[in-house]
Legacy VTK file of the C-alpha trace (Angstrom):
# vtk DataFile Version 3.0
C-alpha trace
ASCII
DATASET POLYDATA
POINTS 157 float
-0.328 -0.240 0.069
2.963 2.330 0.890
4.446 1.826 -2.555
1.051 2.630 -4.250
0.423 5.778 -2.708
4.041 7.142 -3.399
3.942 6.342 -6.751
0.321 8.114 -6.890
1.859 10.929 -4.914
4.635 11.552 -6.980
2.173 11.372 -10.300
0.084 14.300 -8.792
3.062 16.311 -7.767
4.135 15.808 -11.489
1.110 16.819 -12.699
0.704 19.821 -10.623
3.916 21.445 -11.690
3.762 20.399 -15.041
0.545 22.012 -15.444
2.040 25.019 -13.169
4.656 25.232 -16.190
2.211 25.220 -18.836
-0.033 27.930 -17.843
3.185 30.110 -17.191
4.285 28.841 -20.502
0.765 30.321 -21.841
1.071 33.636 -20.305
4.969 34.098 -21.285
4.581 32.948 -25.002
4.421 36.101 -26.839
8.088 37.144 -25.353
9.721 34.077 -26.623
12.499 34.793 -28.944
13.775 31.317 -29.437
12.333 30.102 -32.838
10.768 26.574 -31.663
8.802 28.119 -29.125
7.376 31.231 -31.272
4.158 28.968 -32.166
3.858 27.530 -28.760
2.502 24.706 -28.101
2.538 24.064 -31.885
6.508 22.863 -32.968
7.504 23.673 -29.525
7.629 19.978 -27.395
11.316 19.594 -27.820
12.195 23.185 -26.210
9.103 22.947 -24.127
10.519 19.610 -22.621
14.159 20.911 -22.113
12.454 24.103 -20.071
9.844 21.755 -18.139
13.006 19.834 -16.929
14.759 22.729 -15.281
11.221 23.306 -13.447
11.289 19.683 -12.536
14.733 19.784 -11.413
14.411 22.722 -9.349
11.701 21.002 -7.616
13.577 17.874 -7.056
13.158 15.417 -9.636
16.178 13.277 -11.326
16.468 10.538 -13.967
14.575 12.417 -16.477
14.929 11.267 -20.069
14.500 13.539 -23.145
12.514 11.367 -25.592
11.585 12.197 -29.010
9.918 9.751 -31.762
8.477 10.133 -35.084
5.378 8.524 -36.349
5.325 8.160 -40.340
1.810 9.070 -42.047
2.159 7.320 -45.500
5.475 7.206 -47.175
6.462 10.608 -47.262
4.987 12.327 -44.342
6.060 12.078 -40.963
5.880 14.345 -37.340
7.958 14.492 -34.734
6.944 15.058 -30.857
8.980 15.152 -27.483
8.437 14.810 -24.247
10.094 14.081 -20.771
9.822 10.563 -19.237
10.479 9.630 -15.357
10.448 5.964 -14.834
7.278 4.626 -16.337
5.693 8.158 -16.607
5.444 10.261 -19.633
5.165 14.275 -18.885
3.931 16.117 -21.661
3.161 19.436 -22.023
2.472 20.257 -25.496
0.524 17.240 -26.613
-2.552 19.531 -27.800
-0.701 20.619 -30.605
-2.537 17.762 -32.322
-5.632 18.425 -31.610
-6.775 19.121 -34.942
-5.231 15.884 -36.733
-7.451 12.768 -37.149
-4.580 10.523 -37.562
-3.428 11.261 -33.962
-6.742 10.937 -32.532
-7.158 14.490 -32.354
-5.406 14.375 -28.951
-6.427 17.393 -26.716
-4.363 16.694 -23.777
-2.461 20.304 -23.094
-0.481 18.476 -20.211
-0.298 14.646 -19.697
1.460 12.567 -16.850
0.951 8.782 -17.183
1.950 5.727 -18.545
2.094 4.817 -22.164
-0.930 5.814 -24.021
-2.091 5.033 -27.586
-1.086 8.821 -28.694
2.493 8.459 -27.164
3.094 5.195 -28.770
2.656 6.088 -32.459
6.052 7.530 -31.859
8.717 5.311 -32.676
11.614 6.439 -30.641
14.488 8.112 -32.527
16.346 9.890 -29.734
16.505 8.868 -25.709
18.706 10.742 -23.406
19.001 12.033 -20.015
17.815 15.123 -19.155
18.921 17.657 -16.415
17.694 20.633 -17.310
19.348 22.913 -19.738
22.765 21.628 -18.215
24.656 19.357 -20.962
24.291 21.930 -23.670
26.431 24.143 -25.673
26.569 27.595 -23.889
24.445 29.292 -26.840
21.799 26.979 -26.283
22.073 27.204 -22.401
22.027 30.922 -22.197
19.278 31.048 -24.748
17.236 28.365 -22.561
17.937 30.353 -19.524
16.467 33.538 -21.275
13.117 31.714 -21.996
12.875 29.805 -18.602
13.446 32.974 -16.583
10.525 34.681 -18.847
8.180 31.399 -18.005
9.497 31.508 -14.247
8.566 35.064 -13.903
4.729 33.736 -13.874
5.585 30.952 -11.697
6.375 33.072 -8.267
LINES 1 158
157 0 1 2 3 4 5 6 7 8 9 10 11 12 13 14 15 16 17 18 19 20 21 22 23 24 25 26 27 28 29 30 31 32 33 34 35 36 37 38 39 40 41 42 43 44 45 46 47 48 49 50 51 52 53 54 55 56 57 58 59 60 61 62 63 64 65 66 67 68 69 70 71 72 73 74 75 76 77 78 79 80 81 82 83 84 85 86 87 88 89 90 91 92 93 94 95 96 97 98 99 100 101 102 103 104 105 106 107 108 109 110 111 112 113 114 115 116 117 118 119 120 121 122 123 124 125 126 127 128 129 130 131 132 133 134 135 136 137 138 139 140 141 142 143 144 145 146 147 148 149 150 151 152 153 154 155 156
């Protein structure tokens, strides 16, 4: 019983933090300069995941993985999507960018924290690596990530 409570408690904590961060990104989105954030949430999954991981790191989460996968639609079209994984939990704050796409089940979850579901299972794993906020990136990227993160964090205080 104790283990199930801890897992449920951590999932709820992750959901609360991810929801707060998504709401702050909505407020900050008009000040973004990173090209992948300009249309948030559309096309912003990779950078959003990196920024979210910084927030989660500051709240004590470790063992995060950056997951990026591709779904091939037909012979010529493909679509990528990225999110964070912590153990067996997916943490995704940009899934609703697929809300108008039938081939993705009109996925409408702005924030998803949970196990692998049908939507995320559509994406074939292209890239998985450890994620520790924006540490591990080159200096230029770190500066840009830090600048965007501070814009979001201003709405979290």
